[in-house]
C-alpha positions in Angstrom: 0.1 0.0 -0.1 1.1 3.6 -0.8 0.8 6.3 1.9 -2.7 7.7 2.4 -3.1 11.4 3.3 -6.3 12.7 3.8 -7.2 16.0 4.9 -9.1 19.4 3.7 -8.7 22.3 1.4 -7.8 25.3 3.8 -8.6 25.4 7.4 -9.7 29.1 7.9 -13.9 29.0 7.8 -16.0 30.8 10.0 -18.4 27.8 9.5 -15.9 25.4 11.3 -16.0 27.5 14.5 -17.6 26.3 17.1 -18.5 23.0 15.2 -15.1 21.7 14.2 -13.2 24.1 15.9 -13.9 24.4 19.9 -15.8 27.3 21.0 -13.5 29.7 22.5 -10.4 28.4 20.1 -8.4 31.3 19.1 -8.0 31.7 15.4 -4.3 31.6 15.1 -4.5 27.9 16.8 -6.9 26.7 14.3 -4.0 25.2 12.1 -2.8 23.4 15.0 -6.2 22.3 16.2 -6.5 20.5 12.4 -3.1 18.9 12.1 -3.8 17.0 15.6 -6.5 15.3 13.8 -5.3 15.1 10.1 -2.2 14.5 8.4 -2.5 16.8 5.6 -4.0 20.5 4.2 -3.9 22.3 1.0 -2.6 25.9 1.4 -4.8 27.9 -0.5 -3.7 31.5 0.1 -0.5 30.8 -2.3 -3.1 30.6 -5.1 -4.6 34.5 -4.7 -1.2 35.9 -4.0 2.6 35.5 -3.2 2.9 35.0 0.5 5.7 36.5 2.7 8.6 34.0 3.1 8.1 33.9 6.8 4.7 32.4 6.5 5.8 29.0 5.3 8.1 28.0 7.9 5.7 29.6 10.6 2.8 27.2 9.3 5.6 24.2 9.4 6.4 24.9 12.8 2.8 24.8 14.0 2.7 21.5 12.7 3.6 18.0 14.3 6.5 15.9 12.4 4.8 14.2 9.3 2.6 16.9 8.5 2.2 17.6 5.0 1.2 20.7 2.8 -0.1 20.5 -0.4 0.4 24.0 -2.1 -2.0 25.6 -4.7 0.2 27.0 -7.6 -0.3 30.9 -8.1 -3.1 32.0 -10.2 -0.7 34.4 -12.2 0.6 30.9 -13.9 -2.9 29.3 -14.5 -5.5 32.2 -14.7 -3.8 35.2 -15.9 -1.0 33.8 -18.2 -3.1 30.8 -18.8 0.0 28.2 -18.9 1.6 30.5 -21.7 5.2 32.4 -21.0 5.1 31.4 -17.4 9.0 31.1 -16.7 8.8 34.3 -14.7 5.7 33.6 -12.9 6.7 30.4 -11.9 10.3 31.7 -10.8 8.3 34.1 -8.4 6.1 31.5 -7.1 9.1 29.6 -6.1 10.9 32.5 -4.9 8.0 33.5 -2.5 8.9 31.0 0.1 7.3 27.7 -0.9 10.7 25.8 -0.3 10.7 27.0 3.4 8.0 24.2 4.2 11.2 21.8 4.1 10.1 18.2 4.7 6.7 19.3 4.9 6.3 20.2 1.2 3.7 18.2 -0.5 2.6 18.3 -4.2 2.0 21.5 -6.1 -1.8 22.0 -7.3 -1.9 23.8 -10.4 -5.8 24.3 -10.8 -6.8 25.4 -14.3 -9.7 27.9 -15.0 -12.9 26.4 -16.3 -12.4 28.5 -19.7 -9.3 27.2 -20.6 -9.5 24.4 -23.4 -7.1 21.5 -23.9 -4.0 22.2 -25.9 -1.5 19.3 -25.9 1.3 21.9 -26.9 0.7 24.5 -24.4 0.3 21.8 -21.4 3.4 19.8 -22.5 5.2 23.2 -22.7 4.1 24.2 -19.0 4.8 20.7 -17.6 8.6 20.8 -18.9 8.9 23.9 -17.1 7.9 22.3 -13.7 11.0 21.8 -11.7 11.1 18.0 -10.6 13.0 18.6 -7.2 13.1 21.2 -4.7 16.9 21.9 -5.9 16.0 22.8 -9.4 12.9 24.7 -8.1 15.4 26.7 -6.1 17.7 27.2 -9.1 14.5 28.8 -10.8 13.8 31.0 -8.2 17.1 32.3 -8.0 16.7 33.8 -11.7 14.2 36.5 -10.3 14.8 39.0 -7.3 13.8 36.8 -4.3 11.7 38.4 -1.6 13.9 39.0 1.7 13.9 35.7 3.6 13.3 33.4 0.6 15.3 30.2 0.9 18.4 30.5 -1.4 19.5 27.6 -3.7 22.4 26.6 -1.1 20.2 26.3 1.5 17.8 23.8 0.0 18.0 20.0 0.7 17.1 18.0 -2.6 13.9 16.3 -2.5 11.5 15.2 -5.3 8.6 17.9 -6.2 5.5 16.6 -7.2 3.2 18.4 -9.3 -0.8 18.0 -10.2 -3.0 19.7 -12.6 -6.9 19.9 -12.1 -8.5 20.7 -15.5 -12.2 21.9 -15.8 -13.1 22.7 -19.5 -14.7 19.3 -20.9 -12.5 19.4 -23.8 -9.8 18.0 -21.7 -11.6 14.6 -22.0 -9.0 13.6 -24.5 -6.6 10.8 -24.2 -3.8 13.1 -25.2 -4.3 14.7 -21.9 -2.9 11.6 -20.1 -0.2 10.8 -22.7 1.0 14.5 -22.0 0.8 14.3 -18.1 2.5 10.5 -18.0 5.2 12.0 -20.1 6.3 14.6 -17.5 5.1 12.5 -14.4 2.4 14.9 -13.5 -0.7 13.8 -11.6 -4.2 14.1 -13.1 -6.5 15.6 -10.4 -9.6 13.2 -9.9 -12.1 16.1 -9.0 -15.6 15.5 -7.9 -17.8 18.4 -8.5 -21.0 17.3 -8.6 -21.0 17.0 -12.7 -20.2 20.9 -13.0 -16.7 19.8 -14.4 -14.8 16.4 -15.6 -14.4 13.8 -13.2 -11.2 12.1 -14.5 -9.9 9.4 -12.8 -7.0 8.1 -15.0 -3.4 7.8 -13.1 -1.0 9.5 -14.8 1.9 9.6 -12.1 3.4 7.8 -9.0 1.0 9.4 -6.7 -2.8 10.1 -6.9 -4.4 13.5 -6.2 -8.2 13.4 -5.1 -10.2 17.0 -4.6 -13.5 16.3 -3.4 -15.8 19.4 -3.5 -19.0 18.0 -2.7 -21.8 16.6 -4.6 -24.6 17.4 -5.5 -24.1 21.2 -4.4 -20.5 22.4 -5.1 -18.3 23.3 -1.8 -21.6 22.6 0.4 -22.8 18.9 0.3 -21.2 16.5 2.7 -20.4 13.0 1.7 -23.0 10.3 2.9 -21.8 6.9 3.9 -22.7 5.2 0.6 -20.2 8.2 -0.9 -17.6 7.7 1.4 -17.7 3.7 1.0 -17.2 4.3 -2.5 -14.2 6.9 -2.1 -12.5 4.3 0.1 -12.8 1.8 -2.4 -11.3 3.8 -5.0 -8.4 5.3 -3.0 -7.6 1.7 -1.7 -7.5 0.7 -5.2 -5.0 3.2 -6.3 -2.9 2.9 -3.2 -2.7 -1.1 -3.8 0.3 -0.8 -6.1 2.4 1.5 -3.8 1.1 4.8 -5.2 0.6 7.5 -2.9 -2.7 9.2 -2.5 -3.6 12.5 -1.5 -7.2 13.2 -0.7 -8.3 16.9 0.1 -12.1 17.9 1.1 -13.2 21.1 -0.3 -16.7 21.1 0.6 -16.0 23.5 3.1 -18.9 26.4 3.3 -21.2 23.9 5.7 -18.6 23.0 7.8 -18.7 19.2 6.5 -15.0 19.0 5.1 -12.9 17.9 8.2 -15.6 15.6 9.5 -16.2 14.0 5.9 -12.1 13.6 6.1 -12.1 11.8 9.5 -14.8 9.8 8.2 -12.9 8.5 5.2 -9.5 7.9 6.8 -11.3 5.8 9.6 -12.8 3.7 6.7 -9.3 3.2 5.1 -7.8 2.6 8.8 -5.9 6.2 9.1 
């Protein structure tokens, strides 16, 4: 069996307070509360803006050994440049302090906009730019003026760096998509979106990445016992051959995500 990591997408939600988070828990302790119960979380703030370099080691220090942060890639790469001419934006992203997570850095998630159609050549050029190790990411970052406190190439311990791509336009339901991603070892995200966007389950890398956004109501609906049993069966099958699996619940708006994550983990003996 590969290693299973089941968690949530983000952790700072008013709807969780007094429900998942105990009444009176101060907001700055919410990450610690979640990390005591789940082994992974997606960092979403990195999608909306480049973070201060000191944020990343702070998040790492506040979580226990073995905890893992999946990091959502900066939207300038995916939504503004739409994967074209993105070397500088990629460099800025990695220069912003992402590598300061150290051994707690997990996969980098690249979420494509719903309007972005499949283009095999564009996707292949993008995948070719993605650094496959932390040291190559640091070397890429060094081409740009890093913010004060960002990790320099000399200070980075070399580790593999994984990438996952979540597609949303129906044109990606194309066999060429998996050919491109397999060629570069990039995982195709399996995303449950209540039918709004494609549910693709092909495995294209040495790990699986799953995002459960809620069904039938996006970001709101919880998963009942039958649905959790079904997802547990899929996750178990993907991990059976030694593939690591990352699952992040994004049905955050009604506070269901952490409870669904715990329920799925229990089904998988975690």
